[in-house]
All heavy atoms as TSV, in Angstrom:
chain	resi	resn	atom	element	x	y	z
A	1	MET	N	N	78.378	-41.492	5.511
A	1	MET	CA	C	77.186	-41.821	6.241
A	1	MET	C	C	77.067	-40.871	7.430
A	1	MET	O	O	78.008	-40.672	8.184
A	1	MET	CB	C	77.297	-43.273	6.714
A	1	MET	CG	C	76.116	-43.739	7.495
A	1	MET	SD	S	76.167	-45.522	7.738
A	1	MET	CE	C	74.768	-45.957	6.748
A	2	LYS	N	N	75.908	-40.291	7.580
A	2	LYS	CA	C	75.689	-39.313	8.648
A	2	LYS	C	C	75.202	-39.988	9.931
A	2	LYS	O	O	74.673	-41.095	9.887
A	2	LYS	CB	C	74.660	-38.288	8.195
A	2	LYS	CG	C	75.133	-37.475	6.996
A	2	LYS	CD	C	74.213	-36.303	6.748
A	2	LYS	CE	C	74.634	-35.560	5.522
A	2	LYS	NZ	N	75.601	-34.540	5.755
A	3	ALA	N	N	75.388	-39.304	11.049
A	3	ALA	CA	C	75.011	-39.867	12.338
A	3	ALA	C	C	73.501	-40.119	12.402
A	3	ALA	O	O	73.067	-41.106	12.996
A	3	ALA	CB	C	75.439	-38.916	13.463
A	4	ALA	N	N	72.719	-39.260	11.796
A	4	ALA	CA	C	71.255	-39.450	11.804
A	4	ALA	C	C	70.883	-40.739	11.064
A	4	ALA	O	O	69.969	-41.450	11.485
A	4	ALA	CB	C	70.576	-38.256	11.163
A	5	GLU	N	N	71.579	-41.041	9.989
A	5	GLU	CA	C	71.325	-42.266	9.250
A	5	GLU	C	C	71.726	-43.484	10.086
A	5	GLU	O	O	71.044	-44.507	10.060
A	5	GLU	CB	C	72.117	-42.289	7.944
A	5	GLU	CG	C	71.731	-41.215	6.955
A	5	GLU	CD	C	72.673	-41.138	5.767
A	5	GLU	OE1	O	73.637	-41.920	5.695
A	5	GLU	OE2	O	72.440	-40.275	4.912
A	6	ILE	N	N	72.803	-43.364	10.829
A	6	ILE	CA	C	73.290	-44.465	11.653
A	6	ILE	C	C	72.306	-44.752	12.779
A	6	ILE	O	O	72.053	-45.904	13.120
A	6	ILE	CB	C	74.701	-44.163	12.205
A	6	ILE	CG1	C	75.687	-44.054	11.048
A	6	ILE	CG2	C	75.131	-45.232	13.190
A	6	ILE	CD1	C	77.039	-43.529	11.444
A	7	LYS	N	N	71.731	-43.701	13.371
A	7	LYS	CA	C	70.781	-43.875	14.468
A	7	LYS	C	C	69.527	-44.608	14.028
A	7	LYS	O	O	68.872	-45.261	14.829
A	7	LYS	CB	C	70.412	-42.526	15.077
A	7	LYS	CG	C	71.530	-41.916	15.883
A	7	LYS	CD	C	71.140	-40.589	16.472
A	7	LYS	CE	C	72.331	-39.997	17.228
A	7	LYS	NZ	N	72.012	-38.688	17.824
A	8	LYS	N	N	69.171	-44.498	12.757
A	8	LYS	CA	C	67.980	-45.174	12.231
A	8	LYS	C	C	68.202	-46.675	12.042
A	8	LYS	O	O	67.235	-47.429	11.948
A	8	LYS	CB	C	67.554	-44.554	10.894
A	8	LYS	CG	C	67.055	-43.133	11.029
A	8	LYS	CD	C	66.688	-42.552	9.692
A	8	LYS	CE	C	66.258	-41.105	9.820
A	8	LYS	NZ	N	65.970	-40.496	8.515
A	9	LEU	N	N	69.449	-47.099	12.009
A	9	LEU	CA	C	69.754	-48.515	11.800
A	9	LEU	C	C	69.525	-49.310	13.083
A	9	LEU	O	O	69.623	-48.765	14.193
A	9	LEU	CB	C	71.220	-48.689	11.370
A	9	LEU	CG	C	71.648	-48.041	10.070
A	9	LEU	CD1	C	73.136	-48.225	9.855
A	9	LEU	CD2	C	70.877	-48.594	8.881
A	10	THR	N	N	69.236	-50.590	12.929
A	10	THR	CA	C	69.104	-51.462	14.102
A	10	THR	C	C	70.508	-51.808	14.595
A	10	THR	O	O	71.508	-51.558	13.912
A	10	THR	CB	C	68.367	-52.758	13.744
A	10	THR	OG1	O	69.146	-53.488	12.792
A	10	THR	CG2	C	66.985	-52.471	13.190
A	11	ALA	N	N	70.582	-52.389	15.760
A	11	ALA	CA	C	71.877	-52.767	16.345
A	11	ALA	C	C	72.586	-53.770	15.442
A	11	ALA	O	O	73.806	-53.691	15.247
A	11	ALA	CB	C	71.673	-53.343	17.733
A	12	GLN	N	N	71.831	-54.691	14.875
A	12	GLN	CA	C	72.423	-55.703	13.993
A	12	GLN	C	C	72.967	-55.056	12.717
A	12	GLN	O	O	74.060	-55.383	12.259
A	12	GLN	CB	C	71.360	-56.765	13.627
A	12	GLN	CG	C	71.855	-57.828	12.686
A	12	GLN	CD	C	72.933	-58.715	13.297
A	12	GLN	OE1	O	72.982	-58.871	14.503
A	12	GLN	NE2	N	73.782	-59.273	12.461
A	13	GLN	N	N	72.228	-54.121	12.165
A	13	GLN	CA	C	72.675	-53.441	10.949
A	13	GLN	C	C	73.924	-52.599	11.218
A	13	GLN	O	O	74.821	-52.535	10.389
A	13	GLN	CB	C	71.564	-52.548	10.394
A	13	GLN	CG	C	70.402	-53.314	9.796
A	13	GLN	CD	C	69.242	-52.408	9.428
A	13	GLN	OE1	O	68.985	-51.414	10.100
A	13	GLN	NE2	N	68.541	-52.779	8.378
A	14	ARG	N	N	73.973	-51.946	12.396
A	14	ARG	CA	C	75.159	-51.170	12.755
A	14	ARG	C	C	76.375	-52.081	12.890
A	14	ARG	O	O	77.462	-51.730	12.428
A	14	ARG	CB	C	74.930	-50.391	14.050
A	14	ARG	CG	C	74.135	-49.135	13.873
A	14	ARG	CD	C	74.189	-48.242	15.101
A	14	ARG	NE	N	73.765	-48.917	16.318
A	14	ARG	CZ	C	72.517	-48.968	16.752
A	14	ARG	NH1	N	71.569	-48.384	16.073
A	14	ARG	NH2	N	72.229	-49.600	17.873
A	15	ALA	N	N	76.195	-53.241	13.496
A	15	ALA	CA	C	77.302	-54.171	13.664
A	15	ALA	C	C	77.803	-54.669	12.292
A	15	ALA	O	O	79.009	-54.756	12.067
A	15	ALA	CB	C	76.866	-55.350	14.535
A	16	GLU	N	N	76.871	-54.951	11.394
A	16	GLU	CA	C	77.254	-55.401	10.052
A	16	GLU	C	C	77.979	-54.303	9.296
A	16	GLU	O	O	78.994	-54.555	8.629
A	16	GLU	CB	C	76.020	-55.829	9.263
A	16	GLU	CG	C	75.401	-57.121	9.758
A	16	GLU	CD	C	74.078	-57.428	9.096
A	16	GLU	OE1	O	73.637	-56.660	8.207
A	16	GLU	OE2	O	73.472	-58.455	9.468
A	17	LYS	N	N	77.500	-53.085	9.408
A	17	LYS	CA	C	78.118	-51.946	8.724
A	17	LYS	C	C	79.517	-51.700	9.282
A	17	LYS	O	O	80.456	-51.417	8.529
A	17	LYS	CB	C	77.242	-50.697	8.881
A	17	LYS	CG	C	77.699	-49.511	8.100
A	17	LYS	CD	C	77.538	-49.737	6.621
A	17	LYS	CE	C	77.883	-48.478	5.870
A	17	LYS	NZ	N	77.906	-48.688	4.413
A	18	LEU	N	N	79.666	-51.822	10.593
A	18	LEU	CA	C	80.978	-51.626	11.226
A	18	LEU	C	C	81.967	-52.679	10.753
A	18	LEU	O	O	83.108	-52.342	10.393
A	18	LEU	CB	C	80.828	-51.682	12.749
A	18	LEU	CG	C	82.088	-51.421	13.563
A	18	LEU	CD1	C	82.621	-50.020	13.297
A	18	LEU	CD2	C	81.789	-51.585	15.048
A	19	ALA	N	N	81.531	-53.916	10.683
A	19	ALA	CA	C	82.413	-54.986	10.195
A	19	ALA	C	C	82.792	-54.759	8.738
A	19	ALA	O	O	83.952	-54.949	8.339
A	19	ALA	CB	C	81.729	-56.333	10.354
A	20	GLU	N	N	81.825	-54.320	7.954
A	20	GLU	CA	C	82.073	-54.023	6.523
A	20	GLU	C	C	83.096	-52.901	6.364
A	20	GLU	O	O	84.018	-52.991	5.548
A	20	GLU	CB	C	80.740	-53.643	5.882
A	20	GLU	CG	C	80.796	-53.260	4.434
A	20	GLU	CD	C	79.440	-52.784	3.936
A	20	GLU	OE1	O	78.440	-53.469	4.216
A	20	GLU	OE2	O	79.401	-51.727	3.267
A	21	LEU	N	N	82.951	-51.848	7.160
A	21	LEU	CA	C	83.875	-50.721	7.079
A	21	LEU	C	C	85.274	-51.100	7.557
A	21	LEU	O	O	86.276	-50.645	6.969
A	21	LEU	CB	C	83.344	-49.533	7.893
A	21	LEU	CG	C	82.146	-48.813	7.284
A	21	LEU	CD1	C	81.547	-47.824	8.282
A	21	LEU	CD2	C	82.528	-48.101	6.004
A	22	LYS	N	N	85.354	-51.928	8.574
A	22	LYS	CA	C	86.682	-52.361	9.051
A	22	LYS	C	C	87.379	-53.197	7.985
A	22	LYS	O	O	88.587	-53.067	7.779
A	22	LYS	CB	C	86.546	-53.163	10.347
A	22	LYS	CG	C	86.276	-52.285	11.555
A	22	LYS	CD	C	86.247	-53.101	12.824
A	22	LYS	CE	C	86.058	-52.225	14.038
A	22	LYS	NZ	N	86.093	-52.989	15.278
A	23	GLN	N	N	86.608	-54.040	7.287
A	23	GLN	CA	C	87.190	-54.832	6.211
A	23	GLN	C	C	87.655	-53.929	5.069
A	23	GLN	O	O	88.721	-54.130	4.488
A	23	GLN	CB	C	86.176	-55.868	5.688
A	23	GLN	CG	C	86.699	-56.740	4.588
A	23	GLN	CD	C	87.859	-57.613	5.037
A	23	GLN	OE1	O	87.853	-58.140	6.155
A	23	GLN	NE2	N	88.851	-57.763	4.194
A	24	GLU	N	N	86.843	-52.924	4.754
A	24	GLU	CA	C	87.214	-51.975	3.692
A	24	GLU	C	C	88.488	-51.208	4.078
A	24	GLU	O	O	89.381	-51.012	3.241
A	24	GLU	CB	C	86.080	-50.995	3.422
A	24	GLU	CG	C	86.383	-50.039	2.300
A	24	GLU	CD	C	85.252	-49.062	1.993
A	24	GLU	OE1	O	84.164	-49.179	2.589
A	24	GLU	OE2	O	85.473	-48.164	1.151
A	25	LEU	N	N	88.596	-50.798	5.331
A	25	LEU	CA	C	89.789	-50.098	5.791
A	25	LEU	C	C	91.023	-50.984	5.681
A	25	LEU	O	O	92.079	-50.530	5.230
A	25	LEU	CB	C	89.593	-49.631	7.233
A	25	LEU	CG	C	90.723	-48.799	7.830
A	25	LEU	CD1	C	90.886	-47.506	7.057
A	25	LEU	CD2	C	90.441	-48.510	9.295
A	26	PHE	N	N	90.879	-52.246	6.048
A	26	PHE	CA	C	91.982	-53.183	5.898
A	26	PHE	C	C	92.424	-53.278	4.435
A	26	PHE	O	O	93.608	-53.222	4.120
A	26	PHE	CB	C	91.587	-54.573	6.427
A	26	PHE	CG	C	92.629	-55.619	6.187
A	26	PHE	CD1	C	93.735	-55.723	6.999
A	26	PHE	CD2	C	92.494	-56.496	5.117
A	26	PHE	CE1	C	94.696	-56.683	6.768
A	26	PHE	CE2	C	93.452	-57.464	4.882
A	26	PHE	CZ	C	94.557	-57.559	5.699
A	27	ASN	N	N	91.438	-53.414	3.550
A	27	ASN	CA	C	91.761	-53.522	2.119
A	27	ASN	C	C	92.419	-52.255	1.596
A	27	ASN	O	O	93.342	-52.332	0.773
A	27	ASN	CB	C	90.498	-53.835	1.319
A	27	ASN	CG	C	89.983	-55.235	1.577
A	27	ASN	OD1	O	90.725	-56.115	1.969
A	27	ASN	ND2	N	88.685	-55.433	1.385
A	28	LEU	N	N	91.961	-51.108	2.067
A	28	LEU	CA	C	92.565	-49.838	1.635
A	28	LEU	C	C	94.002	-49.742	2.104
A	28	LEU	O	O	94.877	-49.299	1.345
A	28	LEU	CB	C	91.741	-48.651	2.146
A	28	LEU	CG	C	90.388	-48.451	1.476
A	28	LEU	CD1	C	89.590	-47.397	2.229
A	28	LEU	CD2	C	90.545	-48.051	0.023
A	29	HIS	N	N	94.276	-50.148	3.332
A	29	HIS	CA	C	95.642	-50.118	3.824
A	29	HIS	C	C	96.521	-51.070	3.031
A	29	HIS	O	O	97.681	-50.772	2.734
A	29	HIS	CB	C	95.692	-50.478	5.315
A	29	HIS	CG	C	95.331	-49.336	6.214
A	29	HIS	ND1	N	96.030	-48.154	6.249
A	29	HIS	CD2	C	94.339	-49.199	7.114
A	29	HIS	CE1	C	95.485	-47.340	7.128
A	29	HIS	NE2	N	94.457	-47.955	7.663
A	30	PHE	N	N	95.955	-52.218	2.675
A	30	PHE	CA	C	96.718	-53.189	1.885
A	30	PHE	C	C	97.029	-52.607	0.504
A	30	PHE	O	O	98.152	-52.721	0.012
A	30	PHE	CB	C	95.912	-54.485	1.746
A	30	PHE	CG	C	96.670	-55.578	1.072
A	30	PHE	CD1	C	97.659	-56.262	1.750
A	30	PHE	CD2	C	96.387	-55.929	-0.240
A	30	PHE	CE1	C	98.356	-57.285	1.136
A	30	PHE	CE2	C	97.078	-56.930	-0.867
A	30	PHE	CZ	C	98.069	-57.614	-0.174
A	31	GLN	N	N	96.036	-51.969	-0.122
A	31	GLN	CA	C	96.259	-51.350	-1.438
A	31	GLN	C	C	97.300	-50.247	-1.353
A	31	GLN	O	O	98.124	-50.080	-2.246
A	31	GLN	CB	C	94.950	-50.768	-1.979
A	31	GLN	CG	C	93.974	-51.801	-2.441
A	31	GLN	CD	C	92.656	-51.192	-2.877
A	31	GLN	OE1	O	92.498	-49.963	-2.894
A	31	GLN	NE2	N	91.694	-52.027	-3.221
A	32	GLN	N	N	97.281	-49.496	-0.263
A	32	GLN	CA	C	98.248	-48.428	-0.073
A	32	GLN	C	C	99.669	-48.997	0.047
A	32	GLN	O	O	100.617	-48.438	-0.484
A	32	GLN	CB	C	97.900	-47.612	1.156
A	32	GLN	CG	C	98.770	-46.378	1.329
A	32	GLN	CD	C	98.367	-45.571	2.554
A	32	GLN	OE1	O	97.877	-46.125	3.545
A	32	GLN	NE2	N	98.550	-44.276	2.484
A	33	ALA	N	N	99.778	-50.128	0.711
A	33	ALA	CA	C	101.083	-50.740	0.906
A	33	ALA	C	C	101.700	-51.214	-0.395
A	33	ALA	O	O	102.933	-51.183	-0.553
A	33	ALA	CB	C	100.977	-51.901	1.882
A	34	ILE	N	N	100.873	-51.630	-1.340
A	34	ILE	CA	C	101.406	-52.091	-2.621
A	34	ILE	C	C	101.254	-51.039	-3.718
A	34	ILE	O	O	101.353	-51.351	-4.901
A	34	ILE	CB	C	100.765	-53.434	-3.050
A	34	ILE	CG1	C	99.256	-53.317	-3.181
A	34	ILE	CG2	C	101.138	-54.534	-2.090
A	34	ILE	CD1	C	98.602	-54.564	-3.737
A	35	ASN	N	N	101.038	-49.809	-3.298
A	35	ASN	CA	C	100.962	-48.655	-4.204
A	35	ASN	C	C	99.904	-48.779	-5.292
A	35	ASN	O	O	100.128	-48.414	-6.426
A	35	ASN	CB	C	102.330	-48.394	-4.850
A	35	ASN	CG	C	103.348	-47.964	-3.823
A	35	ASN	OD1	O	103.032	-47.242	-2.888
A	35	ASN	ND2	N	104.570	-48.426	-3.985
A	36	GLN	N	N	98.735	-49.305	-4.953
A	36	GLN	CA	C	97.649	-49.391	-5.906
A	36	GLN	C	C	96.400	-48.637	-5.438
A	36	GLN	O	O	95.320	-48.851	-5.966
A	36	GLN	CB	C	97.290	-50.858	-6.173
A	36	GLN	CG	C	98.350	-51.586	-6.941
A	36	GLN	CD	C	97.894	-52.965	-7.355
A	36	GLN	OE1	O	96.820	-53.414	-7.016
A	36	GLN	NE2	N	98.743	-53.638	-8.102
A	37	LEU	N	N	96.572	-47.778	-4.479
A	37	LEU	CA	C	95.446	-47.037	-3.926
A	37	LEU	C	C	95.151	-45.828	-4.820
A	37	LEU	O	O	96.027	-44.989	-5.037
A	37	LEU	CB	C	95.739	-46.584	-2.495
A	37	LEU	CG	C	94.625	-45.882	-1.747
A	37	LEU	CD1	C	93.413	-46.803	-1.614
A	37	LEU	CD2	C	95.101	-45.476	-0.377
A	38	ASP	N	N	93.929	-45.744	-5.352
A	38	ASP	CA	C	93.562	-44.673	-6.262
A	38	ASP	C	C	93.203	-43.397	-5.506
A	38	ASP	O	O	93.567	-42.296	-5.908
A	38	ASP	CB	C	92.368	-45.082	-7.126
A	38	ASP	CG	C	92.727	-46.202	-8.080
A	38	ASP	OD1	O	93.911	-46.289	-8.482
A	38	ASP	OD2	O	91.822	-46.992	-8.421
A	39	ASN	N	N	92.449	-43.534	-4.402
A	39	ASN	CA	C	91.976	-42.370	-3.674
A	39	ASN	C	C	92.403	-42.480	-2.200
A	39	ASN	O	O	91.689	-43.098	-1.391
A	39	ASN	CB	C	90.441	-42.295	-3.788
A	39	ASN	CG	C	89.887	-41.051	-3.131
A	39	ASN	OD1	O	90.631	-40.184	-2.680
A	39	ASN	ND2	N	88.577	-40.965	-3.077
A	40	PRO	N	N	93.523	-41.873	-1.826
A	40	PRO	CA	C	93.985	-41.991	-0.434
A	40	PRO	C	C	93.059	-41.309	0.577
A	40	PRO	O	O	93.073	-41.656	1.754
A	40	PRO	CB	C	95.354	-41.338	-0.443
A	40	PRO	CG	C	95.429	-40.567	-1.697
A	40	PRO	CD	C	94.464	-41.149	-2.654
A	41	MET	N	N	92.207	-40.407	0.131
A	41	MET	CA	C	91.281	-39.743	1.047
A	41	MET	C	C	90.156	-40.682	1.501
A	41	MET	O	O	89.460	-40.422	2.463
A	41	MET	CB	C	90.676	-38.502	0.396
A	41	MET	CG	C	91.686	-37.391	0.152
A	41	MET	SD	S	92.541	-36.858	1.643
A	41	MET	CE	C	91.209	-36.128	2.541
A	42	ARG	N	N	89.995	-41.793	0.809
A	42	ARG	CA	C	88.962	-42.769	1.176
A	42	ARG	C	C	89.285	-43.394	2.533
A	42	ARG	O	O	88.378	-43.705	3.293
A	42	ARG	CB	C	88.852	-43.843	0.088
A	42	ARG	CG	C	87.805	-44.861	0.347
A	42	ARG	CD	C	86.394	-44.299	0.219
A	42	ARG	NE	N	85.443	-45.328	0.568
A	42	ARG	CZ	C	84.365	-45.128	1.302
A	42	ARG	NH1	N	84.065	-43.914	1.718
A	42	ARG	NH2	N	83.569	-46.124	1.591
A	43	ILE	N	N	90.576	-43.532	2.861
A	43	ILE	CA	C	90.966	-44.076	4.161
A	43	ILE	C	C	90.424	-43.179	5.267
A	43	ILE	O	O	89.861	-43.643	6.245
A	43	ILE	CB	C	92.495	-44.228	4.261
A	43	ILE	CG1	C	92.988	-45.312	3.304
A	43	ILE	CG2	C	92.915	-44.542	5.695
A	43	ILE	CD1	C	94.495	-45.445	3.249
A	44	LYS	N	N	90.594	-41.892	5.108
A	44	LYS	CA	C	90.122	-40.928	6.101
A	44	LYS	C	C	88.609	-40.993	6.248
A	44	LYS	O	O	88.084	-40.980	7.361
A	44	LYS	CB	C	90.575	-39.524	5.700
A	44	LYS	CG	C	90.243	-38.458	6.707
A	44	LYS	CD	C	90.802	-37.121	6.262
A	44	LYS	CE	C	90.491	-36.035	7.256
A	44	LYS	NZ	N	91.025	-34.730	6.841
A	45	ALA	N	N	87.907	-41.101	5.135
A	45	ALA	CA	C	86.447	-41.147	5.171
A	45	ALA	C	C	85.949	-42.416	5.867
A	45	ALA	O	O	85.000	-42.367	6.669
A	45	ALA	CB	C	85.892	-41.072	3.757
A	46	VAL	N	N	86.590	-43.532	5.596
A	46	VAL	CA	C	86.189	-44.794	6.215
A	46	VAL	C	C	86.460	-44.746	7.718
A	46	VAL	O	O	85.627	-45.192	8.526
A	46	VAL	CB	C	86.899	-45.996	5.549
A	46	VAL	CG1	C	86.671	-47.280	6.322
A	46	VAL	CG2	C	86.435	-46.161	4.116
A	47	ARG	N	N	87.602	-44.203	8.110
A	47	ARG	CA	C	87.919	-44.087	9.536
A	47	ARG	C	C	86.879	-43.215	10.255
A	47	ARG	O	O	86.477	-43.535	11.386
A	47	ARG	CB	C	89.308	-43.509	9.725
A	47	ARG	CG	C	90.408	-44.501	9.375
A	47	ARG	CD	C	91.784	-43.932	9.551
A	47	ARG	NE	N	91.986	-43.534	10.933
A	47	ARG	CZ	C	92.806	-42.549	11.319
A	47	ARG	NH1	N	93.481	-41.872	10.415
A	47	ARG	NH2	N	92.957	-42.263	12.570
A	48	LYS	N	N	86.452	-42.147	9.621
A	48	LYS	CA	C	85.451	-41.282	10.225
A	48	LYS	C	C	84.098	-41.986	10.343
A	48	LYS	O	O	83.377	-41.809	11.331
A	48	LYS	CB	C	85.301	-39.988	9.434
A	48	LYS	CG	C	86.429	-39.018	9.674
A	48	LYS	CD	C	86.153	-37.686	9.023
A	48	LYS	CE	C	87.251	-36.705	9.365
A	48	LYS	NZ	N	86.917	-35.342	8.936
A	49	ASP	N	N	83.739	-42.777	9.340
A	49	ASP	CA	C	82.486	-43.537	9.403
A	49	ASP	C	C	82.509	-44.546	10.536
A	49	ASP	O	O	81.520	-44.737	11.243
A	49	ASP	CB	C	82.193	-44.236	8.071
A	49	ASP	CG	C	81.673	-43.281	7.015
A	49	ASP	OD1	O	81.245	-42.163	7.365
A	49	ASP	OD2	O	81.699	-43.667	5.823
A	50	ILE	N	N	83.648	-45.212	10.723
A	50	ILE	CA	C	83.802	-46.162	11.815
A	50	ILE	C	C	83.632	-45.433	13.156
A	50	ILE	O	O	82.932	-45.901	14.046
A	50	ILE	CB	C	85.171	-46.879	11.746
A	50	ILE	CG1	C	85.196	-47.833	10.543
A	50	ILE	CG2	C	85.458	-47.624	13.048
A	50	ILE	CD1	C	86.556	-48.428	10.251
A	51	ALA	N	N	84.244	-44.279	13.281
A	51	ALA	CA	C	84.147	-43.491	14.516
A	51	ALA	C	C	82.705	-43.046	14.763
A	51	ALA	O	O	82.241	-43.057	15.913
A	51	ALA	CB	C	85.070	-42.281	14.446
A	52	ARG	N	N	81.995	-42.663	13.711
A	52	ARG	CA	C	80.602	-42.248	13.870
A	52	ARG	C	C	79.746	-43.396	14.388
A	52	ARG	O	O	78.909	-43.197	15.268
A	52	ARG	CB	C	80.036	-41.754	12.532
A	52	ARG	CG	C	80.432	-40.357	12.187
A	52	ARG	CD	C	79.662	-39.867	10.963
A	52	ARG	NE	N	80.256	-38.646	10.484
A	52	ARG	CZ	C	81.051	-38.563	9.418
A	52	ARG	NH1	N	81.296	-39.619	8.686
A	52	ARG	NH2	N	81.558	-37.410	9.051
A	53	ILE	N	N	79.932	-44.571	13.824
A	53	ILE	CA	C	79.147	-45.730	14.276
A	53	ILE	C	C	79.440	-46.042	15.738
A	53	ILE	O	O	78.532	-46.264	16.543
A	53	ILE	CB	C	79.413	-46.958	13.373
A	53	ILE	CG1	C	78.835	-46.729	11.983
A	53	ILE	CG2	C	78.827	-48.225	13.998
A	53	ILE	CD1	C	79.148	-47.804	10.983
A	54	LYS	N	N	80.702	-46.026	16.111
A	54	LYS	CA	C	81.071	-46.302	17.489
A	54	LYS	C	C	80.529	-45.238	18.441
A	54	LYS	O	O	80.093	-45.550	19.549
A	54	LYS	CB	C	82.581	-46.409	17.632
A	54	LYS	CG	C	83.141	-47.685	17.043
A	54	LYS	CD	C	84.631	-47.794	17.311
A	54	LYS	CE	C	85.172	-49.133	16.845
A	54	LYS	NZ	N	86.589	-49.281	17.176
A	55	THR	N	N	80.514	-43.995	18.005
A	55	THR	CA	C	79.994	-42.904	18.824
A	55	THR	C	C	78.494	-43.070	19.055
A	55	THR	O	O	78.003	-42.925	20.173
A	55	THR	CB	C	80.274	-41.545	18.155
A	55	THR	OG1	O	81.687	-41.385	18.019
A	55	THR	CG2	C	79.704	-40.402	18.974
A	56	VAL	N	N	77.761	-43.387	17.993
A	56	VAL	CA	C	76.316	-43.585	18.127
A	56	VAL	C	C	76.032	-44.774	19.033
A	56	VAL	O	O	75.137	-44.707	19.881
A	56	VAL	CB	C	75.665	-43.779	16.728
A	56	VAL	CG1	C	74.236	-44.283	16.860
A	56	VAL	CG2	C	75.694	-42.479	15.959
A	57	GLU	N	N	76.788	-45.855	18.888
A	57	GLU	CA	C	76.589	-47.016	19.746
A	57	GLU	C	C	76.827	-46.654	21.217
A	57	GLU	O	O	76.077	-47.066	22.092
A	57	GLU	CB	C	77.518	-48.157	19.344
A	57	GLU	CG	C	77.075	-48.852	18.072
A	57	GLU	CD	C	78.014	-49.975	17.662
A	57	GLU	OE1	O	79.132	-50.070	18.217
A	57	GLU	OE2	O	77.590	-50.755	16.797
A	58	ARG	N	N	77.839	-45.852	21.461
A	58	ARG	CA	C	78.138	-45.451	22.840
A	58	ARG	C	C	77.043	-44.536	23.378
A	58	ARG	O	O	76.639	-44.648	24.553
A	58	ARG	CB	C	79.502	-44.749	22.883
A	58	ARG	CG	C	79.904	-44.310	24.271
A	58	ARG	CD	C	80.199	-45.489	25.170
A	58	ARG	NE	N	80.673	-44.995	26.448
A	58	ARG	CZ	C	80.473	-45.569	27.602
A	58	ARG	NH1	N	79.821	-46.716	27.646
A	58	ARG	NH2	N	80.915	-45.048	28.708
A	59	GLU	N	N	76.551	-43.602	22.562
A	59	GLU	CA	C	75.448	-42.732	22.991
A	59	GLU	C	C	74.229	-43.542	23.377
A	59	GLU	O	O	73.594	-43.274	24.390
A	59	GLU	CB	C	75.098	-41.743	21.873
A	59	GLU	CG	C	76.077	-40.635	21.653
A	59	GLU	CD	C	75.725	-39.788	20.453
A	59	GLU	OE1	O	74.777	-40.106	19.725
A	59	GLU	OE2	O	76.441	-38.792	20.223
A	60	LEU	N	N	73.886	-44.532	22.556
A	60	LEU	CA	C	72.715	-45.367	22.846
A	60	LEU	C	C	72.943	-46.213	24.093
A	60	LEU	O	O	72.028	-46.399	24.894
A	60	LEU	CB	C	72.415	-46.254	21.633
A	60	LEU	CG	C	71.955	-45.512	20.380
A	60	LEU	CD1	C	71.842	-46.462	19.194
A	60	LEU	CD2	C	70.653	-44.779	20.620
A	61	GLU	N	N	74.155	-46.677	24.294
A	61	GLU	CA	C	74.494	-47.455	25.472
A	61	GLU	C	C	74.342	-46.603	26.740
A	61	GLU	O	O	73.781	-47.051	27.746
A	61	GLU	CB	C	75.932	-47.973	25.355
A	61	GLU	CG	C	76.431	-48.772	26.510
A	61	GLU	CD	C	77.878	-49.173	26.348
A	61	GLU	OE1	O	78.263	-49.574	25.237
A	61	GLU	OE2	O	78.632	-49.064	27.332
A	62	LEU	N	N	74.811	-45.372	26.684
A	62	LEU	CA	C	74.708	-44.477	27.824
A	62	LEU	C	C	73.248	-44.089	28.093
A	62	LEU	O	O	72.833	-43.955	29.241
A	62	LEU	CB	C	75.555	-43.230	27.624
A	62	LEU	CG	C	77.058	-43.446	27.692
A	62	LEU	CD1	C	77.807	-42.166	27.342
A	62	LEU	CD2	C	77.496	-43.962	29.037
A	63	ALA	N	N	72.483	-43.895	27.023
A	63	ALA	CA	C	71.065	-43.554	27.178
A	63	ALA	C	C	70.306	-44.701	27.832
A	63	ALA	O	O	69.428	-44.477	28.671
A	63	ALA	CB	C	70.457	-43.219	25.822
A	64	ASP	N	N	70.649	-45.940	27.477
A	64	ASP	CA	C	70.001	-47.098	28.073
A	64	ASP	C	C	70.354	-47.241	29.550
A	64	ASP	O	O	69.515	-47.614	30.365
A	64	ASP	CB	C	70.367	-48.381	27.334
A	64	ASP	CG	C	69.722	-48.469	25.969
A	64	ASP	OD1	O	68.743	-47.717	25.719
A	64	ASP	OD2	O	70.179	-49.286	25.154
A	65	SER	N	N	71.605	-46.950	29.897
A	65	SER	CA	C	72.020	-47.103	31.287
A	65	SER	C	C	71.443	-46.016	32.175
A	65	SER	O	O	71.232	-46.231	33.372
A	65	SER	CB	C	73.549	-47.106	31.394
A	65	SER	OG	O	74.070	-45.840	31.047
A	66	ASN	N	N	71.145	-44.843	31.608
A	66	ASN	CA	C	70.570	-43.758	32.388
A	66	ASN	C	C	69.068	-43.939	32.586
A	66	ASN	O	O	68.512	-43.371	33.518
A	66	ASN	CB	C	70.823	-42.413	31.713
A	66	ASN	CG	C	72.268	-41.973	31.834
A	66	ASN	OD1	O	72.987	-42.457	32.707
A	66	ASN	ND2	N	72.684	-41.075	30.972
A	67	SER	N	N	68.450	-44.706	31.758
A	67	SER	CA	C	66.986	-44.915	31.880
A	67	SER	C	C	66.624	-45.933	32.921
A	67	SER	O	O	67.301	-46.778	33.288
A	67	SER	CB	C	66.426	-45.359	30.531
A	67	SER	OG	O	66.616	-44.346	29.572
């Protein structure tokens, strides 16, 4: 998911997506622990998506406080 796509989402949608990605990351770590993870690079991708959402939220927060 790209930052431009994240910016188009509402605050509620971003929060839902963030919760969904955190749950997916938990599940991926669990699969890795029991050696059933098919694509280990998916962990990296999910972590980056979580970081992107948090970054966009912070940018919007700072923009609101400066206005």
